[in-house]
C-alpha positions in Angstrom: -11.4 -12.4 -45.2 -10.8 -12.9 -41.4 -13.7 -11.6 -39.3 -13.0 -8.0 -38.1 -12.5 -7.3 -34.5 -12.2 -3.9 -32.7 -9.0 -5.3 -31.2 -7.5 -8.6 -32.5 -5.4 -9.9 -29.6 -5.5 -13.5 -30.8 -3.8 -12.8 -34.1 -1.2 -10.6 -32.4 -0.4 -13.4 -29.9 0.0 -15.9 -32.7 2.9 -13.9 -34.2 4.8 -13.8 -30.9 3.6 -17.1 -29.4 7.0 -18.8 -29.2 8.6 -15.8 -27.5 5.7 -15.3 -25.0 5.4 -19.0 -24.2 9.1 -19.4 -23.4 9.0 -16.3 -21.2 6.0 -17.5 -19.3 7.6 -21.0 -18.9 10.7 -19.4 -17.5 8.7 -17.7 -14.8 6.9 -20.9 -14.0 10.2 -22.7 -13.7 11.6 -20.0 -11.4 8.4 -20.1 -9.3 9.1 -16.4 -8.5 5.6 -15.1 -9.2 5.6 -11.8 -7.2 8.4 -9.2 -7.6 10.5 -11.7 -9.5 13.3 -11.0 -11.9 10.9 -10.7 -14.7 9.4 -7.6 -13.0 12.7 -5.9 -12.5 13.8 -6.7 -16.0 10.7 -5.3 -17.6 10.9 -2.1 -15.4 14.5 -1.5 -16.4 13.7 -2.1 -20.1 10.7 0.2 -20.1 12.7 2.8 -18.2 15.3 2.7 -21.0 12.7 2.9 -23.7 10.9 5.9 -22.2 14.2 7.6 -21.1 12.8 8.0 -17.6 14.6 7.4 -14.4 12.1 5.3 -12.5 9.4 2.8 -13.7 7.3 1.4 -10.8 4.9 -1.4 -11.9 1.6 -1.8 -10.2 -1.6 -3.8 -10.5 -3.5 -1.6 -13.0 -3.8 1.8 -14.5 -6.5 3.0 -12.0 -4.2 2.1 -9.1 -1.4 4.0 -10.8 -3.4 7.2 -10.8 -4.5 6.7 -7.2 -1.0 5.9 -6.0 0.3 9.0 -7.8 -2.1 11.3 -6.0 -1.3 9.6 -2.7 2.4 10.0 -3.3 2.0 13.8 -3.9 0.4 14.2 -0.5 -2.8 15.6 -1.9 -5.5 16.1 0.8 -9.3 16.0 0.9 -10.7 19.2 -0.6 -7.7 19.9 -2.9 -8.7 20.7 -6.4 -7.5 18.6 -9.3 -8.0 20.0 -12.9 -9.0 17.2 -15.3 -10.7 16.9 -18.6 -14.3 15.6 -18.5 -13.9 13.8 -21.9 -11.9 10.8 -20.7 -12.3 7.3 -19.4 -13.9 7.4 -15.9 -10.7 6.0 -14.1 -9.0 9.4 -14.6 -11.6 11.2 -12.5 -12.9 8.2 -10.3 -9.7 8.1 -8.2 -10.0 11.9 -7.5 -13.3 11.4 -5.9 -12.2 8.2 -4.2 -9.5 10.1 -2.3 -12.0 12.9 -1.4 -10.2 15.3 -3.7 -12.3 17.7 -5.8 -12.3 17.1 -9.5 -12.5 20.4 -11.6 -13.8 19.4 -15.0 -12.6 21.4 -18.0 -12.9 21.4 -21.7 -10.8 19.6 -24.3 -9.6 20.9 -27.6 -12.1 19.5 -30.1 -9.3 18.9 -32.6 -7.1 16.8 -30.5 -9.6 15.5 -27.8 -6.9 16.5 -25.2 -7.3 19.0 -22.3 -7.4 22.7 -23.4 -4.6 24.7 -21.7 -6.8 27.9 -21.8 -9.5 26.0 -19.9 -6.9 25.0 -17.3 -5.9 28.6 -16.8 -9.4 29.8 -16.2 -10.1 27.1 -13.6 -7.1 27.6 -11.3 -8.0 28.7 -7.7 -6.1 28.9 -4.5 -7.2 25.3 -3.8 -5.8 23.9 -7.1 -3.0 21.5 -6.5 -2.6 19.4 -9.6 -3.4 19.1 -13.3 -4.1 15.7 -14.9 -3.7 15.9 -18.7 -4.9 12.8 -20.5 -3.1 11.8 -23.7 -6.4 10.6 -25.2 -6.7 8.1 -28.1 -2.9 8.1 -28.5 -1.9 11.7 -28.9 0.0 13.9 -26.5 -1.7 16.9 -24.7 -0.1 20.3 -25.3 2.5 19.6 -22.6 4.8 22.6 -23.1 2.0 25.0 -22.3 0.7 22.8 -19.5 4.1 22.5 -17.8 4.5 26.3 -18.0 1.1 26.9 -16.4 2.0 24.3 -13.7 5.3 26.0 -12.9 3.8 29.4 -12.7 1.1 28.3 -10.3 3.1 25.7 -8.3 1.0 22.8 -9.4 1.8 19.1 -9.8 1.3 17.4 -13.2 0.1 13.8 -13.3 0.1 12.5 -16.9 -2.6 9.9 -17.7 -0.7 8.0 -20.4 -2.9 4.9 -20.5 -3.7 5.3 -24.2 -0.5 6.8 -25.6 2.5 4.7 -24.5 5.2 5.2 -27.1 3.9 8.6 -28.3 6.2 11.5 -28.7 5.8 15.2 -27.9 8.2 17.8 -29.4 8.9 21.0 -27.6 9.4 24.3 -29.4 13.2 24.0 -28.9 13.2 20.7 -30.8 13.5 18.4 -27.8 11.3 15.3 -28.0 10.1 13.3 -25.0 7.8 10.3 -24.6 4.4 10.9 -23.1 4.2 10.0 -19.4 7.7 11.3 -18.7 7.2 15.1 -18.7 5.2 15.8 -15.6 5.9 14.9 -12.0 4.4 11.5 -12.4 3.2 9.5 -15.4 0.7 6.7 -15.2 -0.2 4.0 -17.6 -2.3 0.8 -18.0 -1.3 -2.5 -19.5 -4.9 -3.7 -20.0 -4.9 -6.2 -22.8 -6.3 -3.9 -25.5 -3.7 -1.1 -24.8 -0.9 -0.5 -27.3 1.4 -2.3 -24.8 -1.0 -4.7 -23.1 -0.5 -7.8 -21.0 -2.7 -10.9 -20.7 -4.5 -9.7 -17.6 -4.4 -6.5 -15.6 -1.3 -4.3 -15.1 -0.1 -0.8 -14.8 2.9 1.4 -14.0 4.0 4.8 -12.8 7.0 6.8 -14.2 9.0 9.6 -12.6 12.4 11.2 -12.7 12.2 12.1 -9.0 14.1 9.8 -6.6 12.0 11.1 -3.7 8.7 10.4 -5.5 9.8 7.0 -6.7 10.6 6.0 -3.1 7.1 7.1 -1.9 5.4 5.4 -4.8 7.2 2.1 -4.1 6.2 2.3 -0.5 2.5 3.1 -1.1 2.2 0.3 -3.7 3.6 -2.1 -1.2 1.5 -1.6 1.9 3.3 1.6 2.9 6.4 -0.3 3.9 10.0 0.7 3.3 11.2 -2.7 4.6 9.3 -5.8 5.4 6.8 -5.4 8.4 7.8 -1.7 8.9 4.9 0.4 7.6 5.7 4.1 7.4 2.6 5.4 5.5 -0.9 4.1 4.7 -0.5 2.3 1.4 -2.2 -0.3 -0.7 -1.4 -3.7 -2.3 -0.7 -3.1 -6.0 1.7 -5.3 -7.8 2.4 -6.4 -11.4 2.9 -10.2 -11.2 5.9 -11.8 -12.8 4.0 -13.6 -15.6 2.5 -10.4 -16.8 5.8 -8.6 -16.6 7.4 -11.4 -18.7 4.7 -11.0 -21.4 5.1 -7.2 -21.4 8.9 -7.5 -21.7 8.4 -9.5 -24.9 5.8 -7.1 -26.3 7.9 -4.1 -25.4 10.4 -5.2 -28.0 7.6 -5.0 -30.6 6.0 -1.7 -29.4 7.4 0.6 -32.0 6.4 -2.0 -34.7 2.9 -2.1 -33.2 2.5 1.6 -33.1 3.8 2.0 -36.7 1.1 -0.5 -37.8 -1.6 1.5 -36.0 -0.3 4.7 -37.6 -0.3 3.2 -41.1 -3.8 1.9 -40.7 -4.9 5.3 -39.5 -3.3 7.0 -42.4 -5.1 4.6 -44.8 -8.4 5.4 -43.1 -7.8 9.1 -43.2 -6.9 9.1 -46.9 -10.0 7.1 -47.8 -12.3 9.3 -45.9 -10.8 12.6 -47.1 -13.7 13.3 -49.6 -16.5 12.3 -47.2 -18.1 15.5 -46.0 -20.0 13.7 -43.2 -16.8 12.6 -41.5 -14.0 14.6 -39.8 -10.8 12.6 -39.5 -8.4 12.7 -36.6 -6.1 15.8 -36.3 -2.4 15.2 -35.5 -0.4 18.0 -33.8 2.6 19.2 -35.7 5.8 17.4 -34.6 4.1 14.9 -32.5 3.9 11.1 -32.9 0.3 9.9 -32.6 0.1 6.1 -31.7 -3.6 5.7 -32.4 -4.9 3.7 -29.5 -8.3 4.5 -31.1 -9.2 5.8 -34.5 -11.9 8.3 -33.6 -14.0 10.2 -36.1 -16.4 13.1 -35.6 -19.7 12.6 -37.5 -21.6 15.5 -39.0 -25.4 15.1 -39.5 -25.5 11.4 -39.1 -27.6 9.2 -36.8 -24.7 7.6 -34.9 -26.7 4.8 -33.4 -28.2 3.9 -36.7 -24.8 3.9 -38.3 -23.5 1.5 -35.7 -26.5 -0.8 -36.3 -26.0 -0.7 -40.0 -22.3 -1.5 -39.7 -23.0 -4.3 -37.3 -25.4 -5.8 -39.9 -22.4 -6.2 -42.2 -20.0 -7.4 -39.5 -18.1 -4.2 -39.0 -17.8 -3.3 -35.3 -17.7 0.2 -34.0 -17.6 1.9 -30.6 -18.4 5.2 -28.9 -15.7 6.5 -26.6 -17.2 8.1 -24.5 -21.0 8.6 -24.6 -21.4 10.3 -21.2 -18.7 12.7 -20.0 -17.4 12.6 -16.5 -19.1 15.8 -15.4 -22.5 14.2 -16.2 -21.9 10.9 -14.3 -24.1 10.2 -11.3 -21.1 8.8 -9.3 -19.9 12.4 -8.5 -23.3 13.5 -7.1 -22.1 13.0 -3.5 -19.4 15.7 -3.9 -22.1 18.4 -4.6 -20.0 19.8 -7.3 -21.1 23.1 -9.0 -22.8 22.7 -12.4 -20.3 23.2 -15.2 -21.0 24.2 -18.8 -18.7 22.3 -21.2 -20.3 22.7 -24.6 -17.3 21.4 -26.6 -17.2 18.2 -24.5 -21.0 17.7 -24.8 -20.7 18.3 -28.5 -18.0 15.7 -28.9 -19.8 13.0 -26.8 -22.7 13.3 -29.2 -20.6 12.9 -32.4 -17.5 10.8 -31.8 -17.3 7.4 -33.4 -14.4 4.9 -33.3 -13.5 2.2 -35.9 -11.5 -0.9 -35.5 -7.9 -0.1 -34.7 -5.2 -2.7 -33.8 -1.9 -4.0 -35.0 -3.3 -6.8 -37.2 -5.6 -4.9 -39.6 -4.9 -6.0 -43.1 -5.7 -4.2 -46.3 -8.7 -6.3 -47.2 -10.2 -5.6 -43.8 -9.5 -1.9 -44.1 -11.0 -1.7 -47.5 -14.1 -3.5 -46.4 -14.6 -1.2 -43.4 -14.0 1.9 -45.5 -16.4 0.8 -48.2 -19.2 0.1 -45.6 -18.6 3.4 -43.7 -18.7 5.5 -46.8 -21.8 3.6 -48.1 -23.8 4.2 -44.9 -22.7 7.9 -44.5 -23.4 9.1 -48.0 
C-alpha cells in the first residue's frame, strides 16, 4: 500500500504531468511571466466555469480578502460579522485594515456561519458579512443574502475551501459558491481543491464597478500605467501558476467527485460507530469535501492522533483555537464574546486524510484503524 498522506499532491501531479509540463514550457517559451496570456486564459475559463462575470486573479487568498474589503470602501471602525470557527486569514485581514471583527457562532452541523447569530449581531456600525464555506460546503446563502439586503450590508464570500461547490435556492436555482455575494474570494494554495504549485488567489464579482476597483487595487491602485488613483497593493498571479491552474481546472469536477466518493465511503463505514459524528450535508447542496471532518464524542483526541500516527495514519485538527480566542486581536480591545458552540467544536473536531488520490486500500486501512482506536 502506498503511504498515506493528508494530501497527496505528488500522485495527483503524476496523472497530469504531461499536460502541466507542456503548459509551463509554453509560458517559459513566451517569457511573459507577469499578466501574460496564461493569466487571461485562466481567468476567462474560471469565469465560464463559475458563471460569474469577472474573475480577477491575485497573489493569494489572504490578499483576495483584503482587496475585497478595500474595494468596498470599508473604513476603520466598521464592523464586519464573521465566524470565529475558521482559518485565521478570514479575520486577520479585518484587523489589518483596522476594521472591527464581530465574531459569531457557526451551525454545529455544517460548521458554517449561523444566520440567526448574524441577525443578533447587527448594529448601526455593521457594514459587511463574511460567510465562510468551510470544509467544502456552502453557508446558508439564501438567508444570509436576505439579511444583507434588509440591512444594507455587503457580503464577501470566503470560498477558499469550497471552489466548485453548489448552493441551491428555494426556487430551484443553483449557483456556485463565491458567486452569490458582492465579492467572492478564493485561494489556490497547493492543497486546495483547485491548487497551484505555489501561492495564488482570485476574486469573483458580477459588478463591473467593483471589478474595476479590484483590478486597480491589486495593481498598485493604477488604472493605467504610472497613474495611481487609489492606494493599492501589488498582488498578482504569475503566468506559470495560471497555466498550471488552467490545466487543473479541466479536472476540477473529477477531483471534487473523487473527494465526495471518498467521503461517502468514510461516512458509510463510520455509520455504526457511536463515538463519531460524520459530516452533515445540506439538502440540495454539493459538498466538495476540502476536509473530511468528524466530531468525536468522549474520546481523547490527542491520544487518538498519537495512536493513528503510530500506525502511519495522519490526522489533523482544524482549528484548535477559534479566532475570538487568538492573542493577535488583543490590540483591538474587543468585548469578550461567549461562543459555546464554537468552543465545543474546537475541542472535538478531527480531520482524516482527504484528497483526490485516496484508493480503496488506503481508505479501508484508515477506517479500520480509526474504528479500532475509538471503540
